mmCIF file of the N, C-alpha and C atoms, coordinates in Angstrom:
data_MODEL
# 
_entry.id   MODEL 
# 
loop_
_atom_site.group_PDB 
_atom_site.id 
_atom_site.type_symbol 
_atom_site.label_atom_id 
_atom_site.label_alt_id 
_atom_site.label_comp_id 
_atom_site.label_asym_id 
_atom_site.label_entity_id 
_atom_site.label_seq_id 
_atom_site.pdbx_PDB_ins_code 
_atom_site.Cartn_x 
_atom_site.Cartn_y 
_atom_site.Cartn_z 
_atom_site.occupancy 
_atom_site.B_iso_or_equiv 
_atom_site.pdbx_formal_charge 
_atom_site.auth_seq_id 
_atom_site.auth_comp_id 
_atom_site.auth_asym_id 
_atom_site.auth_atom_id 
_atom_site.pdbx_PDB_model_num 
ATOM 1   N N  . MET A 1 1  ? 263.837 112.356 13.758 1.00 0.00 ? 1  MET A N  1 
ATOM 2   C CA . MET A 1 1  ? 264.095 113.602 13.013 1.00 0.00 ? 1  MET A CA 1 
ATOM 3   C C  . MET A 1 1  ? 265.059 114.459 13.788 1.00 0.00 ? 1  MET A C  1 
ATOM 4   N N  . ILE A 1 2  ? 265.879 115.181 13.013 1.00 0.00 ? 2  ILE A N  1 
ATOM 5   C CA . ILE A 1 2  ? 266.955 116.004 13.619 1.00 0.00 ? 2  ILE A CA 1 
ATOM 6   C C  . ILE A 1 2  ? 266.686 117.466 13.330 1.00 0.00 ? 2  ILE A C  1 
ATOM 7   N N  . SER A 1 3  ? 266.665 118.270 14.358 1.00 0.00 ? 3  SER A N  1 
ATOM 8   C CA . SER A 1 3  ? 266.458 119.685 14.182 1.00 0.00 ? 3  SER A CA 1 
ATOM 9   C C  . SER A 1 3  ? 267.814 120.393 14.026 1.00 0.00 ? 3  SER A C  1 
ATOM 10  N N  . ILE A 1 4  ? 267.788 121.620 13.658 1.00 0.00 ? 4  ILE A N  1 
ATOM 11  C CA . ILE A 1 4  ? 269.037 122.388 13.504 1.00 0.00 ? 4  ILE A CA 1 
ATOM 12  C C  . ILE A 1 4  ? 269.746 122.504 14.852 1.00 0.00 ? 4  ILE A C  1 
ATOM 13  N N  . TYR A 1 5  ? 268.981 122.621 15.900 1.00 0.00 ? 5  TYR A N  1 
ATOM 14  C CA . TYR A 1 5  ? 269.527 122.712 17.295 1.00 0.00 ? 5  TYR A CA 1 
ATOM 15  C C  . TYR A 1 5  ? 270.250 121.418 17.622 1.00 0.00 ? 5  TYR A C  1 
ATOM 16  N N  . GLU A 1 6  ? 269.598 120.246 17.350 1.00 0.00 ? 6  GLU A N  1 
ATOM 17  C CA . GLU A 1 6  ? 270.209 118.971 17.639 1.00 0.00 ? 6  GLU A CA 1 
ATOM 18  C C  . GLU A 1 6  ? 271.469 118.770 16.778 1.00 0.00 ? 6  GLU A C  1 
ATOM 19  N N  . LEU A 1 7  ? 271.383 119.135 15.525 1.00 0.00 ? 7  LEU A N  1 
ATOM 20  C CA . LEU A 1 7  ? 272.544 119.017 14.620 1.00 0.00 ? 7  LEU A CA 1 
ATOM 21  C C  . LEU A 1 7  ? 273.712 119.833 15.227 1.00 0.00 ? 7  LEU A C  1 
ATOM 22  N N  . SER A 1 8  ? 273.452 121.030 15.612 1.00 0.00 ? 8  SER A N  1 
ATOM 23  C CA . SER A 1 8  ? 274.513 121.906 16.210 1.00 0.00 ? 8  SER A CA 1 
ATOM 24  C C  . SER A 1 8  ? 275.116 121.220 17.407 1.00 0.00 ? 8  SER A C  1 
ATOM 25  N N  . ASN A 1 9  ? 274.294 120.685 18.305 1.00 0.00 ? 9  ASN A N  1 
ATOM 26  C CA . ASN A 1 9  ? 274.872 120.036 19.531 1.00 0.00 ? 9  ASN A CA 1 
ATOM 27  C C  . ASN A 1 9  ? 275.694 118.824 19.218 1.00 0.00 ? 9  ASN A C  1 
ATOM 28  N N  . VAL A 1 10 ? 275.284 118.027 18.245 1.00 0.00 ? 10 VAL A N  1 
ATOM 29  C CA . VAL A 1 10 ? 276.042 116.848 17.868 1.00 0.00 ? 10 VAL A CA 1 
ATOM 30  C C  . VAL A 1 10 ? 277.394 117.265 17.292 1.00 0.00 ? 10 VAL A C  1 
ATOM 31  N N  . LEU A 1 11 ? 277.358 118.234 16.389 1.00 0.00 ? 11 LEU A N  1 
ATOM 32  C CA . LEU A 1 11 ? 278.586 118.660 15.764 1.00 0.00 ? 11 LEU A CA 1 
ATOM 33  C C  . LEU A 1 11 ? 279.576 119.291 16.776 1.00 0.00 ? 11 LEU A C  1 
ATOM 34  N N  . LYS A 1 12 ? 279.028 120.026 17.745 1.00 0.00 ? 12 LYS A N  1 
ATOM 35  C CA . LYS A 1 12 ? 279.883 120.563 18.818 1.00 0.00 ? 12 LYS A CA 1 
ATOM 36  C C  . LYS A 1 12 ? 280.493 119.406 19.656 1.00 0.00 ? 12 LYS A C  1 
ATOM 37  N N  . ALA A 1 13 ? 279.697 118.412 19.941 1.00 0.00 ? 13 ALA A N  1 
ATOM 38  C CA . ALA A 1 13 ? 280.132 117.297 20.750 1.00 0.00 ? 13 ALA A CA 1 
ATOM 39  C C  . ALA A 1 13 ? 281.256 116.519 20.093 1.00 0.00 ? 13 ALA A C  1 
ATOM 40  N N  . ILE A 1 14 ? 281.320 116.505 18.733 1.00 0.00 ? 14 ILE A N  1 
ATOM 41  C CA . ILE A 1 14 ? 282.397 115.807 18.091 1.00 0.00 ? 14 ILE A CA 1 
ATOM 42  C C  . ILE A 1 14 ? 283.553 116.718 17.654 1.00 0.00 ? 14 ILE A C  1 
ATOM 43  N N  . GLY A 1 15 ? 283.448 117.982 18.131 1.00 0.00 ? 15 GLY A N  1 
ATOM 44  C CA . GLY A 1 15 ? 284.568 118.909 17.934 1.00 0.00 ? 15 GLY A CA 1 
ATOM 45  C C  . GLY A 1 15 ? 284.460 119.758 16.671 1.00 0.00 ? 15 GLY A C  1 
ATOM 46  N N  . SER A 1 16 ? 283.333 119.747 16.001 1.00 0.00 ? 16 SER A N  1 
ATOM 47  C CA . SER A 1 16 ? 283.180 120.540 14.793 1.00 0.00 ? 16 SER A CA 1 
ATOM 48  C C  . SER A 1 16 ? 282.274 121.710 15.112 1.00 0.00 ? 16 SER A C  1 
ATOM 49  N N  . ALA A 1 17 ? 282.819 122.895 15.060 1.00 0.00 ? 17 ALA A N  1 
ATOM 50  C CA . ALA A 1 17 ? 282.041 124.095 15.343 1.00 0.00 ? 17 ALA A CA 1 
ATOM 51  C C  . ALA A 1 17 ? 281.569 124.721 14.034 1.00 0.00 ? 17 ALA A C  1 
ATOM 52  N N  . TYR A 1 18 ? 280.277 124.854 13.847 1.00 0.00 ? 18 TYR A N  1 
ATOM 53  C CA . TYR A 1 18 ? 279.734 125.491 12.669 1.00 0.00 ? 18 TYR A CA 1 
ATOM 54  C C  . TYR A 1 18 ? 279.024 126.750 13.114 1.00 0.00 ? 18 TYR A C  1 
ATOM 55  N N  . THR A 1 19 ? 279.096 127.769 12.276 1.00 0.00 ? 19 THR A N  1 
ATOM 56  C CA . THR A 1 19 ? 278.307 129.031 12.576 1.00 0.00 ? 19 THR A CA 1 
ATOM 57  C C  . THR A 1 19 ? 276.858 128.759 12.307 1.00 0.00 ? 19 THR A C  1 
ATOM 58  N N  . THR A 1 20 ? 275.994 129.644 12.842 1.00 0.00 ? 20 THR A N  1 
ATOM 59  C CA . THR A 1 20 ? 274.605 129.513 12.563 1.00 0.00 ? 20 THR A CA 1 
ATOM 60  C C  . THR A 1 20 ? 274.335 129.516 11.039 1.00 0.00 ? 20 THR A C  1 
ATOM 61  N N  . ARG A 1 21 ? 274.978 130.384 10.309 1.00 0.00 ? 21 ARG A N  1 
ATOM 62  C CA . ARG A 1 21 ? 274.764 130.486 8.883  1.00 0.00 ? 21 ARG A CA 1 
ATOM 63  C C  . ARG A 1 21 ? 275.198 129.184 8.202  1.00 0.00 ? 21 ARG A C  1 
ATOM 64  N N  . GLU A 1 22 ? 276.308 128.592 8.611  1.00 0.00 ? 22 GLU A N  1 
ATOM 65  C CA . GLU A 1 22 ? 276.742 127.332 8.027  1.00 0.00 ? 22 GLU A CA 1 
ATOM 66  C C  . GLU A 1 22 ? 275.700 126.182 8.302  1.00 0.00 ? 22 GLU A C  1 
ATOM 67  N N  . LEU A 1 23 ? 275.182 126.145 9.515  1.00 0.00 ? 23 LEU A N  1 
ATOM 68  C CA . LEU A 1 23 ? 274.139 125.200 9.844  1.00 0.00 ? 23 LEU A CA 1 
ATOM 69  C C  . LEU A 1 23 ? 272.868 125.391 9.022  1.00 0.00 ? 23 LEU A C  1 
ATOM 70  N N  . GLU A 1 24 ? 272.522 126.633 8.817  1.00 0.00 ? 24 GLU A N  1 
ATOM 71  C CA . GLU A 1 24 ? 271.352 126.964 8.004  1.00 0.00 ? 24 GLU A CA 1 
ATOM 72  C C  . GLU A 1 24 ? 271.556 126.476 6.549  1.00 0.00 ? 24 GLU A C  1 
ATOM 73  N N  . CYS A 1 25 ? 272.791 126.648 6.032  1.00 0.00 ? 25 CYS A N  1 
ATOM 74  C CA . CYS A 1 25 ? 273.097 126.148 4.669  1.00 0.00 ? 25 CYS A CA 1 
ATOM 75  C C  . CYS A 1 25 ? 273.030 124.634 4.601  1.00 0.00 ? 25 CYS A C  1 
ATOM 76  N N  . VAL A 1 26 ? 273.501 123.969 5.615  1.00 0.00 ? 26 VAL A N  1 
ATOM 77  C CA . VAL A 1 26 ? 273.402 122.486 5.667  1.00 0.00 ? 26 VAL A CA 1 
ATOM 78  C C  . VAL A 1 26 ? 271.947 122.065 5.669  1.00 0.00 ? 26 VAL A C  1 
ATOM 79  N N  . MET A 1 27 ? 271.144 122.688 6.494  1.00 0.00 ? 27 MET A N  1 
ATOM 80  C CA . MET A 1 27 ? 269.741 122.385 6.570  1.00 0.00 ? 27 MET A CA 1 
ATOM 81  C C  . MET A 1 27 ? 269.036 122.635 5.238  1.00 0.00 ? 27 MET A C  1 
ATOM 82  N N  . ASP A 1 28 ? 269.357 123.785 4.607  1.00 0.00 ? 28 ASP A N  1 
ATOM 83  C CA . ASP A 1 28 ? 268.739 124.121 3.310  1.00 0.00 ? 28 ASP A CA 1 
ATOM 84  C C  . ASP A 1 28 ? 269.053 123.036 2.280  1.00 0.00 ? 28 ASP A C  1 
ATOM 85  N N  . GLU A 1 29 ? 270.256 122.537 2.312  1.00 0.00 ? 29 GLU A N  1 
ATOM 86  C CA . GLU A 1 29 ? 270.627 121.514 1.319  1.00 0.00 ? 29 GLU A CA 1 
ATOM 87  C C  . GLU A 1 29 ? 270.091 120.162 1.661  1.00 0.00 ? 29 GLU A C  1 
ATOM 88  N N  . VAL A 1 30 ? 270.130 119.773 2.922  1.00 0.00 ? 30 VAL A N  1 
ATOM 89  C CA . VAL A 1 30 ? 269.744 118.366 3.324  1.00 0.00 ? 30 VAL A CA 1 
ATOM 90  C C  . VAL A 1 30 ? 268.256 118.225 3.507  1.00 0.00 ? 30 VAL A C  1 
ATOM 91  N N  . ASP A 1 31 ? 267.604 119.192 4.060  1.00 0.00 ? 31 ASP A N  1 
ATOM 92  C CA . ASP A 1 31 ? 266.160 119.111 4.364  1.00 0.00 ? 31 ASP A CA 1 
ATOM 93  C C  . ASP A 1 31 ? 265.366 119.330 3.093  1.00 0.00 ? 31 ASP A C  1 
ATOM 94  N N  . THR A 1 32 ? 265.272 118.323 2.275  1.00 0.00 ? 32 THR A N  1 
ATOM 95  C CA . THR A 1 32 ? 264.696 118.446 0.978  1.00 0.00 ? 32 THR A CA 1 
ATOM 96  C C  . THR A 1 32 ? 263.191 118.712 0.953  1.00 0.00 ? 32 THR A C  1 
ATOM 97  N N  . ASN A 1 33 ? 262.478 118.293 2.030  1.00 0.00 ? 33 ASN A N  1 
ATOM 98  C CA . ASN A 1 33 ? 261.040 118.593 2.103  1.00 0.00 ? 33 ASN A CA 1 
ATOM 99  C C  . ASN A 1 33 ? 260.748 119.859 2.848  1.00 0.00 ? 33 ASN A C  1 
ATOM 100 N N  . LYS A 1 34 ? 261.758 120.525 3.296  1.00 0.00 ? 34 LYS A N  1 
ATOM 101 C CA . LYS A 1 34 ? 261.674 121.869 3.919  1.00 0.00 ? 34 LYS A CA 1 
ATOM 102 C C  . LYS A 1 34 ? 260.730 121.906 5.091  1.00 0.00 ? 34 LYS A C  1 
ATOM 103 N N  . ASP A 1 35 ? 260.747 120.841 5.964  1.00 0.00 ? 35 ASP A N  1 
ATOM 104 C CA . ASP A 1 35 ? 259.903 120.846 7.145  1.00 0.00 ? 35 ASP A CA 1 
ATOM 105 C C  . ASP A 1 35 ? 260.721 121.272 8.363  1.00 0.00 ? 35 ASP A C  1 
ATOM 106 N N  . GLY A 1 36 ? 261.977 121.659 8.229  1.00 0.00 ? 36 GLY A N  1 
ATOM 107 C CA . GLY A 1 36 ? 262.784 122.137 9.350  1.00 0.00 ? 36 GLY A CA 1 
ATOM 108 C C  . GLY A 1 36 ? 263.501 121.015 10.132 1.00 0.00 ? 36 GLY A C  1 
ATOM 109 N N  . PHE A 1 37 ? 263.431 119.806 9.609  1.00 0.00 ? 37 PHE A N  1 
ATOM 110 C CA . PHE A 1 37 ? 264.061 118.693 10.234 1.00 0.00 ? 37 PHE A CA 1 
ATOM 111 C C  . PHE A 1 37 ? 264.751 117.825 9.199  1.00 0.00 ? 37 PHE A C  1 
ATOM 112 N N  . ILE A 1 38 ? 265.754 117.058 9.604  1.00 0.00 ? 38 ILE A N  1 
ATOM 113 C CA . ILE A 1 38 ? 266.352 116.070 8.745  1.00 0.00 ? 38 ILE A CA 1 
ATOM 114 C C  . ILE A 1 38 ? 265.715 114.721 9.108  1.00 0.00 ? 38 ILE A C  1 
ATOM 115 N N  . ASN A 1 39 ? 265.002 114.151 8.207  1.00 0.00 ? 39 ASN A N  1 
ATOM 116 C CA . ASN A 1 39 ? 264.326 112.881 8.460  1.00 0.00 ? 39 ASN A CA 1 
ATOM 117 C C  . ASN A 1 39 ? 265.251 111.736 8.073  1.00 0.00 ? 39 ASN A C  1 
ATOM 118 N N  . LEU A 1 40 ? 264.835 110.498 8.299  1.00 0.00 ? 40 LEU A N  1 
ATOM 119 C CA . LEU A 1 40 ? 265.682 109.324 8.020  1.00 0.00 ? 40 LEU A CA 1 
ATOM 120 C C  . LEU A 1 40 ? 266.115 109.234 6.594  1.00 0.00 ? 40 LEU A C  1 
ATOM 121 N N  . GLN A 1 41 ? 265.230 109.506 5.655  1.00 0.00 ? 41 GLN A N  1 
ATOM 122 C CA . GLN A 1 41 ? 265.576 109.412 4.212  1.00 0.00 ? 41 GLN A CA 1 
ATOM 123 C C  . GLN A 1 41 ? 266.636 110.484 3.867  1.00 0.00 ? 41 GLN A C  1 
ATOM 124 N N  . GLU A 1 42 ? 266.410 111.679 4.363  1.00 0.00 ? 42 GLU A N  1 
ATOM 125 C CA . GLU A 1 42 ? 267.355 112.809 4.097  1.00 0.00 ? 42 GLU A CA 1 
ATOM 126 C C  . GLU A 1 42 ? 268.696 112.480 4.727  1.00 0.00 ? 42 GLU A C  1 
ATOM 127 N N  . PHE A 1 43 ? 268.699 111.918 5.944  1.00 0.00 ? 43 PHE A N  1 
ATOM 128 C CA . PHE A 1 43 ? 269.978 111.559 6.621  1.00 0.00 ? 43 PHE A CA 1 
ATOM 129 C C  . PHE A 1 43 ? 270.691 110.455 5.823  1.00 0.00 ? 43 PHE A C  1 
ATOM 130 N N  . ALA A 1 44 ? 269.952 109.443 5.326  1.00 0.00 ? 44 ALA A N  1 
ATOM 131 C CA . ALA A 1 44 ? 270.508 108.395 4.578  1.00 0.00 ? 44 ALA A CA 1 
ATOM 132 C C  . ALA A 1 44 ? 271.218 108.929 3.292  1.00 0.00 ? 44 ALA A C  1 
ATOM 133 N N  . GLU A 1 45 ? 270.555 109.845 2.621  1.00 0.00 ? 45 GLU A N  1 
ATOM 134 C CA . GLU A 1 45 ? 271.124 110.443 1.419  1.00 0.00 ? 45 GLU A CA 1 
ATOM 135 C C  . GLU A 1 45 ? 272.397 111.237 1.752  1.00 0.00 ? 45 GLU A C  1 
ATOM 136 N N  . LEU A 1 46 ? 272.360 111.961 2.907  1.00 0.00 ? 46 LEU A N  1 
ATOM 137 C CA . LEU A 1 46 ? 273.555 112.713 3.326  1.00 0.00 ? 46 LEU A CA 1 
ATOM 138 C C  . LEU A 1 46 ? 274.706 111.727 3.659  1.00 0.00 ? 46 LEU A C  1 
ATOM 139 N N  . TYR A 1 47 ? 274.391 110.682 4.394  1.00 0.00 ? 47 TYR A N  1 
ATOM 140 C CA . TYR A 1 47 ? 275.364 109.641 4.788  1.00 0.00 ? 47 TYR A CA 1 
ATOM 141 C C  . TYR A 1 47 ? 276.017 109.066 3.482  1.00 0.00 ? 47 TYR A C  1 
ATOM 142 N N  . LEU A 1 48 ? 275.188 108.705 2.560  1.00 0.00 ? 48 LEU A N  1 
ATOM 143 C CA . LEU A 1 48 ? 275.695 108.093 1.323  1.00 0.00 ? 48 LEU A CA 1 
ATOM 144 C C  . LEU A 1 48 ? 276.502 109.062 0.490  1.00 0.00 ? 48 LEU A C  1 
ATOM 145 N N  . SER A 1 49 ? 276.306 110.335 0.626  1.00 0.00 ? 49 SER A N  1 
ATOM 146 C CA . SER A 1 49 ? 277.093 111.311 -0.105 1.00 0.00 ? 49 SER A CA 1 
ATOM 147 C C  . SER A 1 49 ? 278.510 111.440 0.501  1.00 0.00 ? 49 SER A C  1 
ATOM 148 N N  . PHE A 1 50 ? 278.678 111.043 1.760  1.00 0.00 ? 50 PHE A N  1 
ATOM 149 C CA . PHE A 1 50 ? 279.994 111.146 2.410  1.00 0.00 ? 50 PHE A CA 1 
ATOM 150 C C  . PHE A 1 50 ? 280.728 109.865 2.486  1.00 0.00 ? 50 PHE A C  1 
ATOM 151 N N  . PHE A 1 51 ? 280.018 108.726 2.497  1.00 0.00 ? 51 PHE A N  1 
ATOM 152 C CA . PHE A 1 51 ? 280.655 107.417 2.740  1.00 0.00 ? 51 PHE A CA 1 
ATOM 153 C C  . PHE A 1 51 ? 280.319 106.435 1.607  1.00 0.00 ? 51 PHE A C  1 
ATOM 154 N N  . SER A 1 52 ? 281.232 105.597 1.286  1.00 0.00 ? 52 SER A N  1 
ATOM 155 C CA . SER A 1 52 ? 280.992 104.672 0.195  1.00 0.00 ? 52 SER A CA 1 
ATOM 156 C C  . SER A 1 52 ? 280.346 103.361 0.769  1.00 0.00 ? 52 SER A C  1 
ATOM 157 N N  . VAL A 1 53 ? 280.276 103.216 2.101  1.00 0.00 ? 53 VAL A N  1 
ATOM 158 C CA . VAL A 1 53 ? 279.715 102.075 2.709  1.00 0.00 ? 53 VAL A CA 1 
ATOM 159 C C  . VAL A 1 53 ? 278.188 102.245 2.770  1.00 0.00 ? 53 VAL A C  1 
ATOM 160 N N  . PRO A 1 54 ? 277.445 101.288 2.184  1.00 0.00 ? 54 PRO A N  1 
ATOM 161 C CA . PRO A 1 54 ? 275.980 101.449 2.233  1.00 0.00 ? 54 PRO A CA 1 
ATOM 162 C C  . PRO A 1 54 ? 275.405 101.485 3.585  1.00 0.00 ? 54 PRO A C  1 
ATOM 163 N N  . LEU A 1 55 ? 274.400 102.284 3.780  1.00 0.00 ? 55 LEU A N  1 
ATOM 164 C CA . LEU A 1 55 ? 273.625 102.314 5.047  1.00 0.00 ? 55 LEU A CA 1 
ATOM 165 C C  . LEU A 1 55 ? 272.429 101.446 4.919  1.00 0.00 ? 55 LEU A C  1 
ATOM 166 N N  . THR A 1 56 ? 272.295 100.479 5.798  1.00 0.00 ? 56 THR A N  1 
ATOM 167 C CA . THR A 1 56 ? 271.167 99.553  5.705  1.00 0.00 ? 56 THR A CA 1 
ATOM 168 C C  . THR A 1 56 ? 270.025 100.122 6.591  1.00 0.00 ? 56 THR A C  1 
ATOM 169 N N  . LEU A 1 57 ? 268.918 100.368 5.978  1.00 0.00 ? 57 LEU A N  1 
ATOM 170 C CA . LEU A 1 57 ? 267.680 100.791 6.685  1.00 0.00 ? 57 LEU A CA 1 
ATOM 171 C C  . LEU A 1 57 ? 266.773 99.620  6.847  1.00 0.00 ? 57 LEU A C  1 
ATOM 172 N N  . SER A 1 58 ? 266.643 99.143  8.094  1.00 0.00 ? 58 SER A N  1 
ATOM 173 C CA . SER A 1 58 ? 265.740 97.994  8.286  1.00 0.00 ? 58 SER A CA 1 
ATOM 174 C C  . SER A 1 58 ? 264.966 98.185  9.594  1.00 0.00 ? 58 SER A C  1 
# 
């Protein structure tokens, strides 16, 4: 599971700086069960929305 803090760190590491408000908006949209984390299913749905290559979950 990915927290907003971890998401922020990853995005910074790849050179994408998001404001706190932008990160909150991402979490609001992606965290569909509203537990404060991005789980595997939510991440897979996000991935598929950006890439046409299927993500294999095994």
